[in-house]
N, C-alpha and C positions, 0 to 999 in steps of 0.2 A: 773356441771359434763358434759363432752362432750358426745353427744348422737349418737347412731347408731340405726336408725329405720329399722326394718325389721322383720324377723321371730323371734318369742319369745317376751319377754317383755323388755321394756325400762323404767328404773327408773330414775327420775330426782329429785334432791334435791335443794331447793332454800331458800333464806332468803331476807328480805326487805333491800334495800340500806339505807333507812332513815325511821324515824317514819312516819307512814301514817295510813289511814283508810282502807287499802287494805283488812284486815281480815273481817271487817264488811261488806264491799262492796261485797266481794266474797260470804259470807254467805247469804246475802240478795238475790244475783243473783241466787244462787243455790236453795234457798227456793222457787223461782218462777218457777223452772224447775223440780219439783219432779215427774211430769208425765213421765220424761225421766230417773229418777234415784231416789236413796234413800239418804236422808240427815239425819245424826245421830249426835247428840251432844255428846261429850266425856268429862266426868268429870275426873279430876286428871291429865290432860295433860296441863302444863303451866297454864295461867290464864283463858283461854277459848280455846276450840278446837272442831273441827267437822270433820267428815269423809263423803265422798260422793262417790257413785259408780253409774255409768250410766247403764241403762238397754236398750241396743240397740241389737236387735235380729239378725242383719245381719253382715256379715264380709265386711266392707266397705273399708278398706285400710290396706296396709302393710302385707297382708296375715296373719293377726291375728284376733281374735275376736274383734268386735268393742267396743269402749268406753274406759273410763279411770276410775281408782279408785284412790282417792286422799285423803290426810289429811292435814288440816291447823291447826296451833296453834298460839296463841298470848301470848307472854311472856314479860310483861311490854310494852315497845314501840317497841318490836321486833316481826316480823311475820316470821314464818317458814312454809315450806310446803314440802310434798313429793307427787309424782304421779307415777303411773304405767300405761303405755299406752296400756293396754289390759283389756278387760272385764273378768268377772268370777274370778277375784282376790278378795277374801273375804275382807271386811273392817277390820275384826279382824287380818288379816295378815299385814295390813298397819299400824295399830295403834302402835305396838312395835317400828317400825322404826321411826314414828313421835315422839314417846316419847324420843328416843335417840337423835334426832335432836334438840328437844326442850331443852333437858338437856345440850346441848352444846352451848346454847346461851351465848354470851359474850358481855359486853359493847364495846369491841374492834370492833364489827361489825359496829357500828356507829361512834365510836371515831376516826377510821382511815378511813376518807371518800373516799379517792381515792387510790385504789390498783389495778393497771393495769399492765399486762405484756407488753413487748415491741412489741408484735404482734398486739396489739390494737392501734388505733390512739390515739395520745397523747391528754390529756384533753385541752391543750392550742393550738391545731392545728388551724391554721387560718380559715379553713372552719367551724370547730365546733364553734369557737368563734363568727364568723359572723352570721351563720344561727341558731345555737342552743343556744348560749349564754354561760355565765360562767358556767363551770362544777363544781358542788358542791359535787356530789357523783359519784363514778364510780367503777365498778368491772369488772374483765375480766378473761378469761382462755385462755392460749396459744393454746387450742385445737380445736374450736375457739368460744368464746363468749365474747361480749363486751357490757356493759350496762352503760348508763349515765343518770344522773338527773341534770338538769340545774337550775340556780337561778330563771329562769322564771317558774319553775314548769313543765317543759317538760321532757319527757322520750324518750330516743333513745335506743332501744334494738336490737342488732344484734346477731344472733345465727347461727352457721354453724353445719352441721351434715353429717355423712357418710351414704350412702344408700346401702342396699343390692341390688343385681340385680333385685330382685322381687319388692322391694320398688321403685326403680328408674322407672321401667316399670309402676307401679301403679301411681306414681307421674305424669309421662308424659301423661298417659291416663286421669288422673283427670284434669290436666291443659288443655288438649284438650277439655274436656267437658266444663270447665269454660270459655274458649275462646269462644266456640260456644254459650254459654248462656249470654255472655257479662259481667260476673262478674269479669273478669280480662282483661287487655289490654297488648299486647306484645310490647316491646320496642326494638330498635336496640341493638345488642350486638355482641361482637367478635365471630369469628367462634368457634363452639363447645359449646357455652354458650347460654342459654335461659334466658331472663329477662322479668318478668311479673309484672304488677302493679294491685293491687286490686282496684275495682271500689267503694268500701265502702268509702263514704265521711266523715266517723267519724274517720278515721285513715289513715296516709300514711303507706302503706305496699307494699313491693316488695319481689318477690321471684326470686332467681337466681339458675339455675342448670347447672352443667357441666357433660355431659354424660360420657366422657372419664374417669373421676376420680370418678364418682358417688358421687359428692359433691353437697350439697344444702345449700343455704344461705337464711335466712329470716330476713328482717329488718322492725321494727315497730317504728313509730314516732308519738307521740300524746301528748296532754296536759293531765297531770295526773289528774287534778281536774275536768275539764269539760268532760274528756273522749272523746275528739274530736280533729280534726286537729288543730294544733296551729295557732292562728290568726296572719295573716301577713306573713305566710310562703307560698311561691308559689311553683308550681311544679318544676320550674327551681332551686329553692333553694334545694328541696328535691333531685333532680338529682345530685346536687353537693355533698350532703351527701352520696348518693348511690355510686357515683364514688369513694369517699374516702373509704367507707366500703368495696366495692368490691376489690379495690387494696390491702387493708390490709389483707382481707380474702384470696385472691389468693396467696399472698406472704407467708401466714402462712400454708395453706394446700396444695398448689400446683395446 
């Protein structure tokens, strides 16, 4: 679902592109972070389910209370999730929505591996084929989200969102702090566009913002199994992927 970040809450709904251990990995990760939030097991939702709500006392972004409330469920080989990007949303309010999403699980989610709108780069695009490999699973939304899983076990996830004026200001201030701290690097970009790259060597991650249209793009590229940057992919390779994603995103959202 296309997202708009800003005042109020932003609800996202998602499901796994392919069979994976994402449910177990996320549950284990959150179990190690209970000093920041509450993790609750839910019976009667799919084969297994949990809810998690963060307990962050300060308002840190987007002029909303900080933190997320989320629910995950596993139904056979399928994983589904819902998330609300604000704190103080009770877990019991998220569970009914997760139940509806879990009830809608269909074999078609995995039986039709590639479902992409024309606004997303084609799975056989030469740049994707060379850098990313053969695309086995892909999903997209014209609004704009494009996700790919390659035969090499690599994931490429590109998501665009509209920002409220307040959220855009908060993003620019946050990026300014990150630049000063060295957690991101700035890259050359066309006039009116800012392009930053995360310094975390466990993932290729870029952020692109356009102030005039209040649009932001985030692109993540990593090995799904090792949770690290794909072996053999250089920064120049990722630059090629970014150029492809930026062009498709700008054509779609303006």
